[in-house]
C-alpha positions in Angstrom: 29.6 -28.3 -17.6 26.6 -29.0 -19.9 23.7 -27.7 -17.0 25.2 -23.9 -17.4 24.2 -23.9 -21.2 21.1 -25.7 -20.9 20.3 -23.3 -18.0 21.3 -20.0 -20.2 19.5 -21.8 -23.1 16.1 -21.5 -20.7 16.8 -18.1 -19.7 16.8 -16.9 -23.2 13.8 -18.9 -23.9 11.6 -18.9 -21.3 12.4 -15.4 -19.6 14.0 -13.4 -22.9 17.8 -12.7 -21.7 18.9 -10.5 -23.9 23.0 -11.4 -25.1 24.5 -9.2 -22.6 22.4 -11.0 -19.7 23.6 -14.7 -20.9 26.8 -13.7 -21.3 26.9 -12.0 -17.6 25.7 -15.2 -16.5 27.8 -17.2 -18.3 31.2 -15.5 -17.3 30.1 -16.1 -13.4 29.3 -19.5 -13.6 32.5 -19.8 -15.5 34.3 -18.6 -13.0 32.8 -21.0 -10.1 33.3 -23.8 -12.4 36.7 -23.0 -12.9 37.3 -22.7 -9.0 35.3 -25.8 -8.0 37.4 -27.8 -10.7 40.9 -26.6 -8.9 39.5 -27.5 -5.6 37.9 -30.6 -6.3 40.5 -31.9 -9.0 38.0 -33.0 -11.2 34.8 -31.2 -13.6 32.4 -30.7 -10.8 28.8 -31.6 -11.0 25.8 -30.4 -9.9 25.8 -31.7 -6.4 29.6 -30.8 -5.8 28.6 -27.3 -6.1 27.2 -26.1 -2.3 27.3 -23.6 -0.1 30.4 -24.2 1.2 32.1 -23.4 -2.4 30.4 -21.0 -2.7 31.3 -19.2 0.3 35.0 -20.0 -0.1 34.4 -18.8 -4.1 33.1 -15.3 -2.9 35.9 -15.4 -0.1 38.3 -15.3 -2.6 37.2 -12.7 -4.6 37.0 -10.4 -1.7 41.0 -11.0 -0.9 41.8 -10.5 -4.5 39.9 -7.1 -4.8 36.9 -8.2 -6.0 33.8 -5.2 -5.4 30.5 -5.6 -3.2 28.2 -5.2 -5.8 29.8 -7.8 -8.4 30.2 -10.2 -5.6 26.2 -9.7 -5.1 25.7 -9.7 -8.5 27.8 -13.3 -8.9 25.9 -14.8 -6.0 22.6 -14.0 -7.1 23.5 -15.7 -10.5 24.8 -18.5 -8.3 21.0 -18.8 -6.5 19.5 -18.4 -9.6 21.1 -21.4 -11.2 20.7 -23.3 -8.4 17.0 -22.9 -8.1 17.2 -23.8 -11.9 18.7 -27.4 -10.8 16.2 -28.3 -8.1 13.1 -27.5 -10.8 15.3 -29.6 -13.4 15.7 -32.6 -10.9 19.3 -32.4 -11.0 19.7 -31.4 -7.2 16.9 -32.4 -4.3 15.3 -29.2 -2.3 17.8 -29.8 0.9 21.0 -29.5 -2.0 19.4 -26.1 -2.8 18.2 -25.4 0.2 22.2 -25.4 1.4 22.9 -22.9 -1.2 20.9 -20.3 -0.5 21.7 -20.4 3.2 25.3 -19.0 1.6 25.6 -15.4 3.2 25.1 -12.9 1.0 26.7 -9.8 0.3 25.6 -6.9 1.5 26.3 -3.6 -0.3 26.6 0.1 1.3 25.9 2.0 -1.0 23.2 2.1 -3.8 23.7 3.8 -7.3 22.4 7.2 -7.5 20.1 7.2 -10.4 20.5 9.4 -13.6 17.6 11.4 -14.2 17.3 14.0 -17.1 15.9 17.3 -16.1 13.1 19.4 -18.0 16.2 22.3 -18.7 18.3 19.8 -20.4 15.9 18.1 -22.4 14.8 21.5 -24.1 18.1 22.2 -24.0 18.8 19.2 -26.1 15.7 19.3 -28.6 16.7 22.8 -29.1 20.5 21.9 -30.4 19.4 19.4 -32.3 19.4 21.9 -35.6 22.8 23.1 -35.3 23.5 19.3 -35.9 23.6 19.4 -39.3 26.5 22.6 -39.0 29.3 19.7 -38.2 28.9 18.1 -40.7 28.9 18.0 -44.6 26.0 17.7 -47.0 26.9 14.2 -46.7 25.9 13.8 -43.4 23.1 16.5 -43.1 20.5 14.0 -42.5 22.2 13.4 -38.9 20.4 16.9 -37.5 16.9 15.4 -38.3 17.9 11.9 -37.1 19.0 13.4 -33.7 15.9 15.1 -33.5 13.8 12.0 -34.0 15.4 10.1 -31.7 15.6 12.2 -28.4 11.5 12.6 -29.1 11.0 9.2 -29.1 13.3 8.9 -26.2 11.6 11.9 -24.3 7.9 11.1 -25.0 8.1 7.5 -24.8 10.6 6.5 -22.6 11.6 3.7 -24.8 15.1 1.9 -23.8 17.7 3.0 -26.4 17.1 -1.4 -27.9 13.8 -1.0 -28.7 14.6 2.4 -30.6 17.2 0.9 -32.2 14.9 -2.2 -33.7 12.5 0.0 -34.3 10.8 -0.6 -38.4 9.1 1.5 -40.7 6.2 -0.2 -40.4 6.1 -0.1 -36.4 5.2 3.4 -36.9 1.9 4.6 -37.8 2.0 8.1 -38.2 -2.1 8.2 -40.2 -4.2 7.0 -37.2 -6.1 8.3 -34.5 -4.1 9.5 -32.4 -0.6 8.1 -34.1 1.1 5.1 -32.7 4.3 3.8 -31.9 5.1 -0.2 -31.5 8.1 -1.7 -29.7 9.8 -4.3 -28.7 10.0 -4.6 -24.9 11.9 -6.9 -22.3 10.7 -10.8 -22.9 9.9 -10.2 -26.0 6.3 -8.0 -25.5 5.4 -5.8 -27.9 4.1 -2.2 -26.4 1.8 0.2 -28.5 2.2 3.9 -27.2 0.3 6.8 -28.6 2.8 9.4 -30.0 3.1 13.3 -29.0 2.2 15.8 -31.8 6.2 16.6 -31.1 7.3 13.3 -32.0 4.8 13.1 -34.6 6.8 16.1 -36.3 9.8 15.1 -36.1 9.1 11.4 -37.1 7.3 12.9 -40.4 10.6 14.9 -41.0 13.1 12.0 -40.8 10.7 9.4 -42.7 10.2 12.0 -45.7 14.2 12.4 -46.0 15.4 9.1 -45.0 19.0 8.5 -46.6 18.5 4.8 -47.3 15.3 2.6 -48.2 15.8 0.0 -45.4 13.0 -1.5 -44.1 14.6 -0.5 -40.3 13.7 3.1 -38.9 16.7 4.0 -38.3 19.4 2.6 -40.6 22.2 4.8 -41.1 25.2 4.8 -44.3 28.4 3.8 -42.7 31.2 4.7 -44.8 34.0 2.1 -44.9 37.0 0.7 -47.5 34.8 -0.5 -49.9 33.6 2.1 -52.9 29.8 2.6 -52.0 28.8 2.9 -48.6 27.5 0.3 -46.5 23.5 0.4 -44.8 23.6 -0.4 -41.0 21.0 -0.1 -38.5 21.3 2.3 -35.7 23.8 0.6 -32.9 23.0 1.6 -29.5 26.5 2.6 -29.5 26.0 4.7 -32.2 23.3 6.6 -30.6 25.0 7.2 -27.1 27.4 8.8 -29.7 24.5 10.4 -31.1 23.3 11.7 -27.8 26.6 13.1 -26.9 27.5 15.3 -30.2 24.0 17.0 -29.2 25.0 17.6 -25.2 28.3 19.0 -26.7 26.3 21.5 -29.1 23.9 22.7 -26.2 26.9 23.3 -23.7 25.4 20.5 -21.1 27.9 19.5 -18.3 25.9 16.8 -16.9 27.0 13.6 -18.8 24.0 11.7 -17.8 21.9 12.9 -20.6 24.1 11.1 -22.9 22.5 8.1 -21.3 19.4 6.9 -22.8 17.8 5.5 -19.4 18.0 9.3 -18.0 15.4 10.2 -20.7 13.5 7.2 -19.8 13.4 8.2 -15.8 12.6 11.9 -16.8 9.3 10.5 -19.5 8.2 8.5 -16.1 8.2 11.2 -13.6 7.0 14.0 -16.4 4.0 12.0 -17.2 3.8 11.7 -13.1 3.9 15.3 -12.7 1.3 15.8 -15.3 -1.6 14.0 -13.6 -1.3 10.2 -14.7 -1.6 7.5 -12.3 0.9 5.4 -11.2 -0.9 2.6 -13.2 -0.6 4.4 -16.3 3.1 5.5 -15.8 3.7 1.8 -15.4 1.6 0.6 -18.3 3.7 3.1 -20.4 7.0 2.0 -19.5 6.1 -1.3 -20.0 6.2 -2.9 -16.6 4.5 -5.5 -15.2 4.7 -4.4 -11.5 4.2 -1.1 -10.2 7.5 -1.2 -7.2 9.9 -1.5 -10.6 8.2 2.0 -12.1 8.5 3.6 -8.5 12.7 3.0 -8.6 11.8 5.2 -12.1 10.4 8.1 -10.2 12.7 11.3 -9.2 12.1 14.9 -8.1 13.7 18.0 -9.6 15.3 20.5 -7.5 13.2 22.8 -6.4 10.1 20.9 -7.3 10.2 19.7 -3.4 9.9 23.6 -2.1 7.0 24.1 -5.2 5.3 21.4 -4.3 4.8 22.7 -0.2 4.2 26.3 -1.0 1.3 25.0 -3.4 -0.6 23.7 -0.1 -2.5 26.2 1.5 -5.1 25.1 4.7 -6.2 28.2 6.1 -9.7 28.6 6.4 -11.2 31.5 3.7 -13.2 33.9 4.7 -14.3 31.6 7.9 -14.4 33.9 10.5 -16.8 36.5 8.5 -18.9 33.4 7.7 -19.7 32.5 11.6 -20.2 35.8 12.4 -22.4 36.4 9.7 -24.4 32.7 10.7 -24.4 33.6 14.3 -25.1 37.1 14.7 -28.0 38.6 16.6 -30.3 40.4 14.8 -31.6 43.2 16.6 -35.8 43.6 15.9 -37.0 47.2 15.8 -40.1 47.8 17.4 -42.8 49.2 14.8 
C-alpha cells in the first residue's frame, strides 16, 4: 500500500521519527497488509482495513505466541495509521471510529525502569583512567573518551544519539558558563550549561583528540586498509565503551551500560539537589512535565532518610508557654 509509505514519510517529516521508529511502523503495517491480502485475496484498500481485520490479526498473533507488549505496540501503530488516513481524507470518520473501537491489549506488567545510583556513577567515573591500562598506546585515548562521554551522560542527561551526533562547534568551553548544544528528538536543539567536572573531562578530550574530524567523538577504527578509518562514535560503540568501564569498576548491575539509566539518574539527582520539576523538564528537553515524572526514581534508603529528617516536635514550647502565663508575685514594699 502506497499509503503506508506516505504515512511513514509524514511521520518522519512532521513528527521527527527516527529511522528506527519508522522501520518499526513499516514492519507492523507491512504485517497487517500481508494478513489482509491473504484474507481478501487482493491488495487491500485503506477502507478494507477495519476493526474486524485488526481484531482477527491480533487473535492470530496471540495464537502464534505473540507477547502482550508487542501486540499492544502493533495495535497502537494501527490506530495512529487510521487517524492519519482520516486526516488525509482516505477514510471517513465513521470508519476511523470503527477501527478505534477494536479492543486494546492490556499489558499486565510494566517493565521496571533502570536507574543508575550515585555510588555506581562514582565507581564508573573512577574507573575511567584504568581503561588506558587495557589497551596499547594506539588506543590510549579510550580512557579520555570514556571520561568525557560518561561525564556528558551524567551532568547533562543526554540521550546516546545526542552524544554521538555532537560536533566540535556544539561545545563552548570559553563562555560563562560553559555550554553544550545538543540535537534532541524532533530536530529541537537544547543548550545546557556544563558542570565543572564535565568541562574538565571535555577539555582533556578536546586537547588530545586522536583525529581532526569536525565530530566531537570521532575515533580511528582499524580496517583491512593500510590506514585507520575515522568514524564517528556510534550508539553501539558507546554501549561497548560503557561495558568496558563497568567491568573495570566491578559493577554487577548491567543496567549501567544503558545510557538511559544515566539520563534517569541525572533527572533524579537534579530534583534532589533542590531544582523544581519544571527545571528538570527543561533540562531533559521534555514538552510535558508528565513525561518527566516517569524519569524520577528513588534510591535505596532515600525514603528512610527523608522520613528521618521530618521533625514536628515543638521546640521549647512548654517553657515558652510557662513563661508567658507565669504569675509574678509582687513583694510588698
